[in-house]
N, C-alpha and C positions, 0 to 999 in steps of 0.2 A: 804917569800920574794922572788920576782922574779927580778933578776938583769937585765934580758933582756926586762923587761916591761918598755921601755923608753917612753917618751911622744909621740914621733913619732909613735911608735908601737901601743900605746893606741889609738891615733887618727885614725890610719889605721883600727883598730878594730871597732871603733865607726862609721867610714864611711860606714861600711857594713850595718848598721841599721838606721843611722840618716843622712838625707840629709840636706845640707847647715849648718848653725850655726857653722861655722869654729872657730870663736872667743871663743864661749862657750866650744867647744870641746878641744881647746888648753888649756884653763884655768883649766878645771877639770883634764886634763891629767897632767899638771904641779903639781897641788895640790896632785894628787895621787902619782906621782913620788917623791915628796918632803917627803912624809911619809916614803918611802923606804930609801931615802937618810939619813933621821934622824936615822933610825935603824942601818945604816952602820957606823955611827960616833962612835968611840971607847970611847971618853970621856963621861962617864955616866952623869955627871953634865950638860954638854952641851946638851946631848940628852933630858934630862928632861926639859930644858928651851925652846926647839923648839916645838912650838905648830902648829897645822894645820892652814892653811890660808883658812878660810871658805868663801863660795861663795853665792852670791844672783843672781839668774837667773831671769831676767825681761822679760816678754813676755806674749802675750795672749795665751789662751788655744789652744792646738793642734800643737804648734810649736816645741815641742820636749824636753821640760824641764824635765818632769818626765822620759822620755826614756833615756836621757843622764845619769841621776843619776842611774837608774836601770841597764843600760848596764855597767857603770863604776864599780859598785859593782860586777857584774857578771865576768867582765874581771879580776878583782883583786881577785875574789873568797872571797869577804869580807862580814862580817855580815852587813845586810842592812835592814832598815825598812823605809817605807814611812808613814808619818803622816800628818793629816790636822790640821793646827793651830787653825781653828775655833772649833774643837771638844774638846778643852781643856778649863778649867776654872781656875780662881785664887783659890789658897788654901783657904778653908773655904766655897767655893760655891759648890752647887750640880753639879756633873759632873766629868770628868776625870782630874786628876791633872797631871802636866807636868812630874813629876818623873816617871809616868807609861810608858813613852816613853822608858826609859832606861830598865825598867823591861821587857817590851815587846820585846825589842831588844835582851836581854839575853835569854829569853825563846825561841824565834825564832832561835837563833844561836845554842842553845843546841839541839833543835829538828833536825836541819839540820846536825849538826855534828854527832848526834846519827845515823841518816839515813846513812851517809857516812861510819861510822864505821861498821854498820850492813852489808853494801854491801861487805866490806872487809872480814867480819867474815862468811858470808853466805856459801862460798865454804868449809870452814873448818868444818862446822857442818852439811853439807848436807847429808853425808853418815850416820851419827848418826841418823838423822831424818828418812831417808828412811828405815833404819833397824827397827826403832821404829814402823813405820806404817806397815812394812811387818810382824812384830811379831803379831800385832793386827789382820791382815788379815789371817795369817798362823801361829798359835802357833807352836813353835819349837818341842814340843813333838808329834806333829801329822804330821810332814813333814820332809823329808830328807834334808840334807844340799844342795844337788844339786837343788832340787825343790825350796828351800828357795832363792837361788841365782837367779833362773829364775823369782821368784815372785818379787824380788827387781828390776830386769831389766824391768819387765812389769810396775811397779810403776813409774820408771824413764821415761819410754817412754810415760806415760800418759794414758796407757790402763785402769787403774783402777780409773781414776779421779772422775767418777760419782758414784762409789760404796759408800754406806753409812756405816759408822762404828761408834762405840761408843768409845770415848776417855776420858781420865782424863786430865784436864788442871787446871793450877793455874791462868790463865788469868781471869781478873775481868771485862773486857769490852766487852765480847762477848754475843750478843743476850740477854742482860738484859732487861726485860720488864719494862716499865715505869708504876708504879702502884700507886694507891691512896688507902691507908689503912684507912678504916672508922671504928672507934671503935664501937663494938656491931653489926657489919654487919653479915648477915646470910651466905654470901659466904666466905669460908675460903681460896679460891684459891689465892686471892690477898694477903692475909696475908702470905700464904705459899711462894709465889713468893718473897715477901718482905724479909722474913726470909732467903730464899736461897741467896738473894742478900747480906744480912748482913753477912752471913756465908762466902761468897766468899771474902768479904772485910777483913775478919779476917785471910785470907791467906789459907783457906782450899781448897783442890782440889775439883773440881766438875766434874760430868759426863756430857758429851755433845754428842749428835748425830749429825754427820756432814759428809760431803763427804771426800774422800781421799785427793782430791786437797786442800780443806780447812784445813784439818788436818795437811798436810805438812806445810802450811803457819803458822798455830798456833804453831806447834812444832819448826819450824825454829826460830820464834821470841823468844820462851821460851829458846832455847839453846843459842841464841845470847845474850839474857839478862843475862844468867849465866856467859858468858865469858866477858861481858863488864865491865870495871872498871869505875863506875859512878863518883867516886871522882876525878879520873884523867880527865875524860871527862869534868866535871864542871870547873876544874881549867884551862883546855885548852880553854874552851869557854870564860871564864872571860878574859883571856889574849888576846884572839882573838878580843873580843868586845872592850877592852880598847885600843888596839894598831891598830886595822884595821877596827873598826866599822865605818859605814857611815849612817847618819840619814838625810833623805830628808824631809824637812818641807815645805809642799805645802800650798798655800793660806796665806802666811805670810803677804801679803798686807792687809788682812781682819782684822788683829789685830793692824794695824797702825792707828795713830790718823790723819785723813785727815782734814786739815784746811778748814774751810768754808762749810763743809758738815754736821757738827753736829754729826759726827760718832766717836767721841773720848770719850768713856766712861770708867769708872773705871775698868770694867771687862777686857777690852782690855789691859789697862795699867798693870793690875795685871798679865795677862798671859805673857806679855812681861817681867815683873819683875821676874816671875817664870822661864821663859826660860833662862834668862841671866846667872844665876849661872851654869846651865847645860852646856851652851856653853863656858862659861869662864873656867870651870873646877871645879868640886866638887866631892863629894863621895855620891853615891846613894845606900841606903841599899835595897837589894833584898833578896828573900828567898834563893838565891844561894850564897849570900855573898855580901860584899861591892864592888861597881863598880866605878872606877875613870874615869871621863869623859874628862879630859883635852886633850887627844890625839885622841878623836873621831872626824871625819870630818863631819861638818854640811854643807849641801847644802840646801839653802832656795830658794823658788820660788814664784812668784806672778805676776799677770798682771799689778798691780800698775796703773790701768786706772783712779782711782779717788784719788790716793795718790802717794807718791814716797818713796823710801827707807829712805829719810831724815826725813820722818814723824815717823819713828821708834824711840824709845828711843836712845839718843846719845850713851849710854853705849853698847846697843845692836848693833847699827850700827858699832861701833868700832870692834866688834867681827866678822863682815863679811866684811873684807877689800876688797874683790874682787867682783866687780859688773859687770855683763855682760848683755847687752840688746840683746835679740834674735830677728831676723828679721821676718817680716811677710812673710808667704809662698805664692808663686805665681804659676802660671800655670806651668812654667818650673820645679819648685820644685816638684809639684805633679806628673809630668811625670817621674821624677827620682825616686820618692818614689814608683811608680807603676812598675818600670822596674829595677832599680839598687839595691834596698834593698834586702838583703837575706830573703827568705821566705816571700816575699811581698804579698800584699792582693790578687793580681791576681793569684799568684801561689797557695795560700791557697784555693781559689775557684776552681781552676783547679783540685787540689788534691781531694777535697771533692766530686765534681761531677764525677770524674773518678771512685769513688767507686760505682756509680750507672750506670756505662758504658756510661757516657756522656763525650765526648771530646770537651772542649771549647777552643777556641783560640781568642786572641785579636789582631786586626790589628793595625798597627802604628797609623793610622788616628783615630781608635776607642779609643785608649789610650789617644790621644791628646784631643779628644772630652770629655772624662771622666774628664780629668784635667781642661779643659775649663769650664765645667758645675760646677765643684767643686769650682773653683775660683769665678764664677759668683754668686753662692748661698751664699758663704761666704760674698760677698760684699752686696748682697741684704737682707739677713736675719740677720745672726750674724756670725762673724768670729770665727769658731771653728777649723781652721787650717786643718791638715791632717785627723782629725776625720770625716770630711765631706765626705771623699772618700768612707768610708764604707757605708754611706747612699746612695750614688749615685750608687755604684756597686751592692748593695743589690737590689735596685729598678730595675736595668737593668736585673739582673738574677732571679728575684723573680718568674716569671712564669715557667722558666726552672726548677728551684729547686722544685717547687710545683708539676710539672708534672712527674719529674723523680722518679723512673726509667721507661724507655720506653720499649716497647715490643722488639725493636731491638736496637743495638748500635747506638748512635746518635752523629753526629758532628755538632757543632754550631760555626760560626765565628761571633764574636762581632765587627762590623765595624760601621762607622758613620751612614750608612743607618739604621742598626738595632737599634742603640741608639736613633736616631731621631724619629723612630717609637714609641719607648717606651715613650719618653719624648714629643711627639707631643702636647698633651694637655697642659703640663706645659710650653712648649716653646711658644706656641701660646697665651695662656691666662695668662701666668706668675702665674700659680696656684702653689704656693710653700708652701702651708700650711703643706703638708705631710712631708716636709723636716725640719720643725721647731722642734728642739729637746727639 
């Protein structure tokens, strides 16, 4: 729990990555803060009664719905999963059932928490691993203590990274061949590989030829596995999911019953009915144990171009009391996305081309032209919001990226003249087929 993570601070963080959509950012910031407020209440019965105020974000693709949810989870360091409502089917039908959302969230959380714990453990086992590798390279009965220490230092510096050695490992997931065993076949190699694989699954050590660098990585994981308390990790992960989890349900409008369109079938109703108990609060059984869902925050999103949130089941509507309509992005928004956002698209391309000794810069007028073209294409073709920017910038830089690296360092200024030359044919003939996604 971070007491300093106030709604204002949360919005300030979101502003670094998401342009406009102030109302949506304020609402998710309040919902996130309310979860921390609940945890600070001393009365346990009161804490139990306070449930998250789930949100529906309404807006066309590319306006920032997914990014808001993803960034919120990152800011809060919370378990997060994004799912597409259309990928799920009613219980009894072929396809993924809704409860698998919770199972997937738990699995993702355990993996991330394990990685975080490994990072903390790495330093404590590093010396053990280096000594283990040094002993394989330089058996102690054939080398003095002084030379052994020198050998360890060489390994640490990376001087021995490419040397091949034979190691013994308990790892089951390394270099396992995918084999098909055919009964009565003349070639025994496939059968031998299969039997080796089965032996490894039984927990037996196996020998492996690999480089020193790879051996260090294998031994590090083995040593960290020994030190990690998996029972404790799983309990922590379950608590984290139940109290801090965020589930983003995209395309929720696609399972709504839209009046007059003939698109309200039993499968959609069934998915809504199955989602309802998860959102209301139920217990889902997973292989790691039971998971209570009543304090997981749900953020749903959809364009609702042919339906509205009121077309959802009344009970489901009631579980999403906060509704926010995101605004359409315009030229001025695209300019800000290209200039004000941290690690924005233009910075990404600058960094990539710099690796090939190409220095690109974008003039103010050039950036305005990119934003103008993006807005025009969204109006003429289909409005995909900020996602159109990548299409436009990619077209502008396509030839430069293909020709790089050049014989000599190269500087390129992307201005209006440069962009008009690239888009001459499209601007004159309105040839926009290549920009249809």
